C-alpha positions in Angstrom: 140.1 107.8 167.3 143.6 108.9 166.3 146.3 106.8 166.3 149.5 107.4 167.7 151.4 107.6 164.7 151.3 111.3 163.8 153.8 113.4 162.1 156.0 115.6 164.5 158.2 118.2 163.4 159.3 120.1 166.2 161.5 117.9 168.3 160.4 119.9 171.6 156.6 117.7 171.1 157.9 114.7 171.5 158.0 114.2 174.8 154.5 115.8 175.8 153.1 114.2 173.1 154.2 110.5 175.2 152.6 112.4 177.9 149.2 113.0 176.3 148.7 109.6 175.2 149.7 108.5 178.6 146.9 110.2 179.8 149.1 112.3 182.2 148.7 115.8 183.1 151.2 118.8 181.5 153.4 120.8 183.1 153.6 125.0 182.9 156.7 124.5 181.2 155.1 122.3 178.5 152.4 124.6 178.0 155.0 127.4 176.8 156.4 125.0 174.7 153.5 124.3 173.1 152.3 128.0 172.3 156.4 128.5 171.6 155.6 125.4 168.8 154.8 126.0 165.4 154.0 122.6 164.5 150.3 123.5 164.3 149.3 120.6 163.2 151.2 118.2 165.6 149.2 120.6 168.3 146.0 119.8 166.9 146.4 116.4 166.2 147.4 116.1 169.7 144.3 117.9 171.1 141.7 116.4 168.5 143.5 112.8 170.2 142.2 114.2 173.6 138.7 115.5 171.9 138.1 112.4 170.7 139.1 110.3 173.7 136.3 112.2 175.6 133.3 113.2 173.0 133.9 111.3 170.0 132.5 112.5 166.6 129.9 114.9 169.2 129.4 118.3 168.5 127.5 119.9 170.6 125.8 123.1 170.0 122.2 125.0 172.1 119.4 127.4 171.3 120.4 130.3 172.7 119.5 134.1 173.1 121.8 136.7 174.1 120.3 139.6 175.9 122.7 142.7 177.0 119.9 145.1 179.6 122.7 147.9 179.0 125.6 148.9 177.9 126.6 152.0 180.6 129.5 151.2 182.3 131.1 152.8 185.2 133.9 151.2 183.2 136.6 152.3 180.9 138.4 148.9 180.1 140.7 149.8 176.8 139.6 146.1 175.4 136.1 147.1 175.4 134.2 148.7 172.7 130.6 147.7 174.1 130.2 149.7 176.9 129.4 153.8 177.3 129.3 156.2 179.9 125.5 157.5 181.4 123.7 160.0 178.7 126.7 159.5 175.8 126.5 158.2 172.1 125.0 155.2 171.5 123.9 154.5 175.8 120.8 152.4 176.2 119.5 151.0 179.4 115.8 148.8 179.1 113.2 148.5 181.3 112.1 145.3 182.6 109.5 145.1 180.4 111.7 146.0 177.4 114.0 143.1 178.7 110.8 140.8 179.1 110.2 141.6 175.3 112.9 141.3 173.5 113.5 137.8 175.0 110.1 137.1 173.4 110.4 138.4 170.3 111.8 138.2 167.1 112.4 134.4 166.9 110.2 131.2 166.7 112.5 128.2 167.9 112.1 126.8 171.3 115.2 128.6 173.1 116.6 126.8 176.0 118.9 129.7 177.1 119.1 133.2 178.3 122.6 134.5 177.9 122.4 137.5 179.9 125.5 140.1 180.2 125.5 144.0 180.4 127.8 147.1 181.6 128.1 148.0 185.5 125.6 150.6 185.4 125.8 153.5 187.8 122.2 153.8 188.8 120.6 150.0 188.5 119.9 148.5 191.8 120.7 145.4 192.8 116.8 145.0 192.7 116.3 145.6 189.2 118.3 142.3 188.6 116.9 140.7 190.7 113.4 141.3 189.4 114.9 141.0 185.9 115.6 137.0 186.9 111.9 136.6 188.3 110.7 138.2 185.9 112.2 135.8 183.0 111.4 132.9 185.1 107.7 133.4 185.3 107.5 134.4 181.8 109.8 131.7 180.4 109.8 128.8 183.2 111.5 126.3 180.7 114.1 129.0 179.9 117.8 128.4 182.1 119.3 131.8 183.0 122.7 132.1 182.3 123.8 135.3 183.4 125.9 138.1 184.7 129.8 137.9 184.6 131.8 137.3 187.7 132.5 141.2 187.0 129.2 141.8 187.5 128.3 140.1 190.4 130.9 141.5 192.2 130.0 144.8 191.4 126.3 143.9 192.2 127.5 142.7 195.5 129.0 146.1 196.3 126.1 148.5 195.7 123.3 146.3 197.1 125.6 146.1 200.4 125.9 142.4 199.9 128.7 139.9 200.0 129.3 137.8 197.1 128.2 135.0 198.5 124.7 136.4 199.7 124.6 138.2 196.5 124.8 134.9 195.0 122.0 133.5 196.8 119.5 135.8 196.5 120.0 135.3 192.7 119.9 131.8 192.7 116.7 132.1 194.7 115.4 134.9 192.1 116.0 132.0 188.8 120.1 132.5 188.7 121.0 128.9 187.0 125.1 129.4 185.7 127.3 131.4 185.4 128.9 132.7 181.9 132.5 132.8 181.9 133.7 136.3 180.6 135.7 138.6 182.5 138.4 136.9 182.6 140.7 138.5 180.3 143.9 137.3 181.4 145.0 136.7 185.2 148.3 138.6 184.9 148.5 142.0 187.0 150.6 143.3 184.7 148.2 142.6 181.5 145.1 143.5 183.5 146.9 147.3 184.7 146.9 148.2 181.1 143.5 146.5 179.0 141.2 146.7 181.5 142.8 148.3 185.0 138.9 149.4 186.6 137.8 145.4 186.6 137.9 143.4 189.5 141.5 141.6 190.1 141.8 137.6 189.3 141.4 136.9 192.7 137.6 138.1 192.8 137.2 137.0 189.3 138.2 133.5 190.7 136.5 134.1 194.5 133.1 134.7 192.2 132.9 131.0 190.5 134.1 129.5 193.6 131.6 130.3 195.8 129.1 130.2 192.5 130.5 126.4 192.6 129.4 125.5 196.1 126.1 127.1 196.4 125.4 124.4 193.4 125.8 126.7 190.6 128.1 125.8 187.3 129.9 128.4 185.0 131.9 128.7 182.1 135.3 130.3 182.1 137.3 132.5 178.6 140.6 134.2 178.5 141.4 136.6 176.0 144.1 136.3 173.9 145.7 138.3 170.8 146.7 141.9 172.5 149.6 142.4 174.6 149.8 138.9 176.3 152.8 137.0 176.5 152.8 132.5 176.1 153.5 132.4 179.6 150.9 134.9 180.5 148.0 132.6 178.8 149.3 129.3 180.1 149.7 131.0 183.7 146.0 132.1 182.8 145.0 128.4 181.8 146.2 126.7 184.4 144.9 128.9 187.4 141.8 127.8 185.9 142.8 124.5 185.7 143.6 124.7 189.8 140.2 126.2 190.8 138.4 123.2 188.8 140.6 120.8 191.0 140.1 122.4 194.2 136.2 123.9 193.4 134.5 121.4 190.3 131.5 123.6 188.8 133.5 124.6 185.5 131.4 123.4 182.2 133.3 125.0 179.4 136.1 127.0 178.7 136.1 129.4 175.8 139.1 131.1 174.6 138.2 134.6 173.1 140.4 136.3 170.4 141.3 140.4 171.1 139.2 142.3 168.5 140.6 145.8 168.7 138.5 147.8 166.3 136.6 150.6 168.4 138.7 149.9 171.3 141.9 151.6 173.1 143.9 149.0 171.7 142.7 149.8 168.2 147.1 149.5 167.2 147.1 146.0 168.2 147.0 143.8 165.2 144.3 140.8 164.9 144.9 137.8 166.3 145.4 135.5 162.9 143.9 132.1 162.3 146.6 130.1 163.5 146.5 131.7 166.8 142.6 130.6 167.3 143.5 127.2 166.1 146.3 126.9 168.7 144.7 128.6 171.8 141.2 126.2 171.1 144.3 123.4 170.7 146.7 124.3 174.2 143.6 124.9 176.0 142.2 121.3 175.2 145.6 119.6 176.5 146.3 121.6 179.4 142.6 122.2 181.0 142.5 118.2 181.5 139.5 118.5 184.0 137.4 121.1 181.7 134.5 118.6 180.0 134.0 121.2 177.8 136.3 123.5 174.9 134.1 125.9 172.3 134.7 127.2 169.3 132.4 130.2 169.4 131.8 130.5 166.2 130.9 134.4 166.5 134.4 135.3 167.3 136.3 132.6 164.7 133.5 132.9 161.9 131.7 129.7 161.1 134.4 128.1 159.0 137.0 128.8 161.4 134.8 127.3 163.7 134.4 124.1 161.5 138.0 123.5 161.5 139.1 124.2 165.2 136.5 121.0 165.7 139.5 119.0 164.6 141.8 120.9 167.1 140.1 120.2 170.1 136.7 121.6 170.8 133.6 120.0 171.2 131.2 122.8 170.8 130.0 125.3 168.5 128.0 127.9 171.0 124.3 128.2 169.8 122.0 129.8 168.0 122.9 133.5 169.7 120.5 136.1 168.2 121.6 139.5 168.3 124.8 139.4 169.7 126.4 143.3 170.5 129.5 142.7 172.2 132.0 141.5 169.4 130.2 143.2 167.1 130.4 146.3 168.8 134.1 145.7 168.5 133.7 145.0 164.8 133.0 141.1 164.3 131.4 141.3 160.8 129.9 137.8 161.4 126.1 137.4 161.4 124.6 137.9 164.9 122.1 134.6 164.4 122.3 130.8 163.3 119.4 128.8 162.5 119.2 125.5 164.4 119.8 123.9 161.1 122.2 125.8 160.1 124.4 125.1 162.8 123.7 121.7 162.4 124.7 121.8 158.5 127.8 123.7 159.8 128.8 120.8 162.3 127.8 118.1 159.7 130.0 119.6 157.0 132.7 119.4 159.7 132.4 115.6 159.5 131.1 115.7 163.1 127.6 114.3 164.6 125.8 117.6 165.6 124.0 117.4 169.2 121.8 119.7 169.9 122.4 120.5 174.2 121.0 122.6 177.1 123.0 124.7 179.4 124.3 121.7 181.8 125.2 119.9 178.4 122.0 117.7 178.8 120.6 116.2 175.1 117.9 117.9 173.8 114.5 116.2 171.2 112.8 117.9 169.4 109.4 116.9 167.4 107.0 119.5 165.5 105.0 119.9 169.1 107.9 119.5 172.1 110.9 120.5 173.4 112.4 117.2 175.9 115.4 117.4 177.7 117.3 114.3 178.8 117.8 114.5 182.5 
């Protein structure tokens, strides 16, 4: 466990460090001070202190598969390289049987999670998505279905002429197990008007997750950084998430996501640096004191940077993934999958102890013939 004797070059961080070691909640101004500071090692030490106090030397991963049923989308967000217009170049939509084949094929390991997100398709009915969930649940009864961002949920509720609550109840009855955290981007309205003006606003994103938590559905949360947002915008975003978690607990994991500008309407924006990546991991861990886990998403960070992030506040490295599309359409050059053994090796090389988990962070034990979740 980290000791309190750490070298702090930035004097503005010393009172913040005292609060961190005392276990006190940080305020807005202190979050901005963390972002404004270039004393990255000190910030990392503080985040690592919190991380190790919560999780010791453990780092979590899971065996999951991403499924993107369609990239056809009615929205035209400048940040997105994934969505296509109906009939456009590269547009695709899977029939249900194709979704089920995709879920089953090409992977020999026992997957514990399907991560399902896609575009806002103008012609697919609400029933298509319920049937998708039901079909996966019937064919893969032991696999957790983490599906549909808050943006998708709100859109599907509207086309199904349902309230958000009604839509979530029907989806839960069909097999929905939890929600991913996508679509949050940055909550600041002035930023959303530029980068994702066709998406739901922050209020609706938070409302969907509040309702989901009330129905017993856990979820994740994200923040997209490294485009046109300010430090104040990032802190505001994190504290809105913290406030919702106080009021309606249910968030499992926070995932800071670096903006990949290639092939988007913001291609002129410089890429986030490794310095920025590590700072966002660390500040997230320090401000989100009521979030159990912080994830270093290796697809976005690269495996090597994800290893470093495990000393800057992250306790999770995501999973095997298999065929990630959204970040790769935006120019990511990382592999589209890693084996379970590859993830364990990455974690051990970083000096951490790998622990396989399911979506709800229950430990998974494997033998040559079975997979057991420790409830």
